[in-house]
N, C-alpha and C positions, 0 to 999 in steps of 0.2 A: 176452414179459411174463409173469410169474406171475399167477394168478388172487389178487386181493387182495380182503380183505372190504370191503364197502360202506363200513364204519365207516372204514377207513383211507384209503380215498379221499376221504372227506368231510374228515378230518383234513387230509390234504394239501392239499384244495382251501382250506381254511380258513387253514392257513399260507400259502399262495400269496395268498389275499385279504388277510391280514395284511401280508404282505412287500409286497404292491401299495400297499396303504394307505400304510405306513411310507416307501415310496419316494416315493408323491405328496407326502406331507407334507416328506419331505427335499428333495425338488425345491422345493417352495414356500419352505422355508426357505433354501435355497441362492439363489433369486432373490431373497428379501429381502436376505440377506447380500451379494449382489453389488450391488443397489440401495444399501445401505448403505455398502458399499466405494466405490461410485462418489460417492455424497454426500461421503464423507470426502474423496475425492480432489479433489472440486471445493471442499468448503471449505478444505483446504489450499494449493490455487491460489489462492483468493481471499485468504487469509490471506499468503501470498507476494507478491500484487500489493500488498495494503495494506502491507506491509513496505517493498517497494520504493517505493512511492509517499511512504511517510513518509521515507524515507532522501532520496529526491530533492527532497522539500519542504525538508528540513533543509539540503540542499546549495544549493538555490536561495535560502532564507532566509539562508544564510551569505554568498553571493556578493551578494545585495542588500544586506546590511548594510555589506559592504565598498564597495559602490558608492555606498551612501549616505554613509559616512564619507569616501570620497574625493571626494564631490562637497561636503561640508559644508567640507573642507579648501580647496577650491577657492574656495568662496564666501567663506571667511575671509580668503584671500589677495587676492581682487578687491575685497572690502571694504576691507581694509586698504591696499590700493593707491588705491583712491577717496579714503580719509580722507586719506592723505598727499599726494595730487595736490590736494584741496581745501585742506588746511592749507598747503601750498606756495603755492598761489594766493593765500590769504588774508595770508600772510607777505610775499608779493612786492607785493600791494597796500597792505600797512600800511608797507613799507619805500619805496615809491614816493610814498605819501601823506606820509610823514615826511620825505623829501629835498625834497619840491616844496612845503614849508610858507612 
Protein backbone atom coordinates (compact mmCIF):
# COMPACT_ATOMS: atom_id res chain seq x y z
CA UNK A 1 0.00 0.00 0.00
CA UNK A 2 1.26 3.43 -0.85
CA UNK A 3 1.73 6.11 1.69
CA UNK A 4 -1.35 8.26 1.62
CA UNK A 5 -1.64 11.63 3.19
CA UNK A 6 -3.48 11.68 6.49
CA UNK A 7 -6.22 13.84 4.97
CA UNK A 8 -7.03 11.12 2.39
CA UNK A 9 -7.37 8.49 5.11
CA UNK A 10 -9.61 10.80 7.07
CA UNK A 11 -11.74 11.35 3.97
CA UNK A 12 -11.97 7.61 3.35
CA UNK A 13 -12.90 7.01 7.00
CA UNK A 14 -15.53 9.74 6.76
CA UNK A 15 -16.99 8.18 3.61
CA UNK A 16 -16.96 4.72 5.23
CA UNK A 17 -18.73 6.17 8.25
CA UNK A 18 -21.32 7.83 5.98
CA UNK A 19 -21.84 4.59 4.07
CA UNK A 20 -22.21 2.72 7.37
CA UNK A 21 -24.82 5.23 8.58
CA UNK A 22 -26.66 5.02 5.26
CA UNK A 23 -26.60 1.23 5.44
CA UNK A 24 -27.98 1.31 8.98
CA UNK A 25 -30.74 3.68 7.90
CA UNK A 26 -31.46 1.46 4.89
CA UNK A 27 -31.73 -1.61 7.14
CA UNK A 28 -34.16 0.27 9.41
CA UNK A 29 -36.26 1.32 6.41
CA UNK A 30 -36.18 -2.23 5.06
CA UNK A 31 -37.35 -3.57 8.41
CA UNK A 32 -40.14 -0.99 8.39
CA UNK A 33 -41.02 -1.97 4.81
CA UNK A 34 -41.09 -5.65 5.78
CA UNK A 35 -43.40 -4.82 8.67
CA UNK A 36 -45.58 -2.71 6.40
CA UNK A 37 -45.66 -5.47 3.79
CA UNK A 38 -46.52 -8.02 6.47
CA UNK A 39 -49.31 -5.75 7.72
CA UNK A 40 -50.58 -5.38 4.14
CA UNK A 41 -50.64 -9.15 3.77
CA UNK A 42 -52.47 -9.53 7.08
CA UNK A 43 -54.95 -6.86 6.06
CA UNK A 44 -55.47 -8.61 2.72
CA UNK A 45 -56.07 -11.90 4.53
CA UNK A 46 -58.58 -10.24 6.85
CA UNK A 47 -60.32 -8.62 3.86
CA UNK A 48 -60.47 -11.97 2.04
CA UNK A 49 -61.87 -13.67 5.15
CA UNK A 50 -64.50 -10.94 5.52
CA UNK A 51 -65.47 -11.36 1.85
CA UNK A 52 -65.81 -15.13 2.27
CA UNK A 53 -67.89 -14.63 5.39
CA UNK A 54 -70.13 -12.18 3.54
CA UNK A 55 -70.59 -14.69 0.72
CA UNK A 56 -71.34 -17.46 3.20
CA UNK A 57 -73.86 -15.28 5.01
CA UNK A 58 -75.61 -14.46 1.71
CA UNK A 59 -75.72 -18.16 0.84
CA UNK A 60 -77.10 -19.08 4.25
CA UNK A 61 -79.64 -16.25 4.08
CA UNK A 62 -80.81 -17.42 0.64
CA UNK A 63 -81.18 -21.02 1.80
CA UNK A 64 -82.99 -19.93 4.98
CA UNK A 65 -85.36 -17.74 2.98
CA UNK A 66 -86.07 -20.73 0.74
CA UNK A 67 -86.69 -22.94 3.77
CA UNK A 68 -88.98 -20.32 5.30
CA UNK A 69 -90.93 -20.06 2.04
CA UNK A 70 -91.28 -23.85 1.88
CA UNK A 71 -92.38 -23.96 5.52
CA UNK A 72 -94.91 -21.19 4.91
CA UNK A 73 -96.31 -23.08 1.92
CA UNK A 74 -96.58 -26.24 4.04
CA UNK A 75 -98.31 -24.32 6.83
CA UNK A 76 -100.81 -22.89 4.33
CA UNK A 77 -101.53 -26.39 2.99
CA UNK A 78 -102.02 -27.74 6.52
CA UNK A 79 -104.29 -24.80 7.40
CA UNK A 80 -106.29 -25.26 4.19
CA UNK A 81 -106.65 -28.98 4.95
CA UNK A 82 -107.79 -28.22 8.50
CA UNK A 83 -110.34 -25.66 7.28
CA UNK A 84 -111.59 -28.14 4.67
CA UNK A 85 -111.89 -30.87 7.30
CA UNK A 86 -113.75 -28.61 9.74
CA UNK A 87 -116.03 -27.29 6.98
CA UNK A 88 -116.75 -30.88 5.88
CA UNK A 89 -117.56 -31.86 9.44
CA UNK A 90 -119.90 -28.86 9.83
CA UNK A 91 -121.64 -29.65 6.53
CA UNK A 92 -122.00 -33.29 7.63
CA UNK A 93 -123.51 -32.20 10.95
CA UNK A 94 -125.82 -29.77 9.17
CA UNK A 95 -127.00 -32.49 6.77
CA UNK A 96 -127.46 -34.90 9.68
CA UNK A 97 -129.46 -32.27 11.58
CA UNK A 98 -131.64 -31.43 8.56
CA UNK A 99 -132.37 -35.08 7.73
CA UNK A 100 -133.37 -35.94 11.29
CA UNK A 101 -135.74 -33.09 11.88
